N, C-alpha and C positions, 0 to 999 in steps of 0.2 A: 871749777870751770872744766877741767879735763874729765871729771867724773860725769858731768852733764853731757858732754860731747860723746863720751863712750856709750852712755845710755841711749842717746839718740841714734848713733850708728848701729848699735846692736839691735835696737827695735826696728830698724829699717831692713835688716838682713832677710827676715822671712818674706817681706814684700818683694825684695830683689830676687830671691830664689824662685818665687812664684812667677815673676815676670820673665825669668830666663826660660821657663818651660821645662818640659820633661824630655830629656835626651836619651831615655832608656832604649829607644828604637834605633839609635845610631844615626849618623848623618845621611847614610844611604836611604834610610826611611824618610828623612826630611825631604830629600830630593824626590823620592817617589811621591810623597804627598804634594810637593810643589808642582810636579808634573800633572798629577790628578787635578789639582786646582786649576792649573792653566788649561788643561783639557776641558774642564767644565766651562771655563770662560770662553774657550774657542767654540765649544758646542753651541753656547748661547749666541755667539756672534755669527756662526755659520747658519744657524736656524733662521736668522733674520737677513743677513747680508748675501749669502751665497746659495741659500736654499736649505735643504735638510736631508737627512738620511731617507732614502726612498724605500718603499715597500716592494720587495722582490716579486710579489704576486701582481703588481700593477705596473710593470715595466712596459713603456711604450715602444722602445727600440733599444738596440745594442749598438755601441760604437766601439770598434777595435782601435786600440792605441798601442804603439810600440815605443819602447824607451831603449836608447843605446848609448854607447860610450863616446859618441860625438857630442854628448850632452844635449840631445834633442829628443823631442816627442814627435811622433808621426801618427796622425796629423797634429799640428800645433795650433790650428784654428778650427773651431767647431761651432756649429750653429744648432741651437735647440729652441723649442717654444716654451714660453712661460707655462708652468703647470706640468710639463712633461717629466716623466720619470725615466731616466737613462741608466742602462747597465753598461758601464765601461768595462770592456774586456781588455786587460792590460797584459802585455808581454815584455819582459826584460830581455832584450836581444843582445845585451852587452855582456862583458866579462867581469863587471863589478856591480855591487848592489845599486839599485835605483829605487826611487819611490815616486808616487803621484799623490799630491795633496791638493784638494780643491778649496778655494777661499778667495777673499779679496787680496789684492797685492799687498795691502797694508798688513793683513793677517799673516800672509805668507812670509813677509819680511820679518815680522815679529817672531814667528815660529822658527824661522831660519836662525835668528839670533839665539834663541833658546837652544836649538840643536848644536850650535857652536859651543855652547857652555856645557851641554850634556849629550855628547855624541852617541853614547851607548843606550839612550832611552829608546824603548820600543813603543811604537804607536798602537793605539787601540781605538782611535776615533773613526767614525763611519766615513769621514771624508778623506781617509788616508789609507794607502797600501804601500808596503815596502816589499820589494821582490829581490830575491837572490838571482844571480846570473842564470838565464834560461828558464826561470820560474814564470808562471802565469797566475793571474788572479783577477779580481773584479771589485768594483765599487758600484753600488746602486744609489743614485742621487736624484732628488727631485728639485727642479729649479722653480722656485716659487714666483719670482717676479722678473720683469724685463730689465735688461741692463747687461753689464759685462762682469764675468766671473773669471778668475784666473786659476791656473793649476801649475804646479812646479815640483821639482825634486828638491827637497830641503836638506839632503845630505850635504854637509859642509863643502863648499866650493862649487857644487853643481848649479845652483841658481845663479851664482855669480858668473858661471861659464855660459849662461844663456839657456839653461834647461827649464823652460817655462812655456806655457801656452795660454790661449785665451778662448773662452766660451762666450759667444754672443747669444744672449737669451732674448728672443723676439717676442 
């Protein structure tokens, strides 16, 4: 009986080893891959819910936004038209890093939770920009359909402090 059990256990080891996966890249690499997968999911969601990355050669207008250490965006309420491509010209007027991420509030809260777990992850999605104090940058975004789209700073604690705004797509 013991010999049969040993044979069964030993024959299962290769399957268990394969199921465990290849860890040769280290856990940091696993986290990078996880973030890339989440970024892909976010891109698919943004393309349908909040719009999509805009073509810089087809910008309809530019909207300036300032972020500061009172955990506010100025302006925090913006109106655009469905189909419009907007260049957001963003300035971090604060003394700490801030970011602007465009999405639905559900997506933003999900992404904020991910940021709490991995605060050192750098964004590369077209709906996101992180700026150091005094830095300026931009996002070009096309709003595909009417409704409401949100934007927020997802650095841990910033959204919770009220650093969010709303875009009404008419």
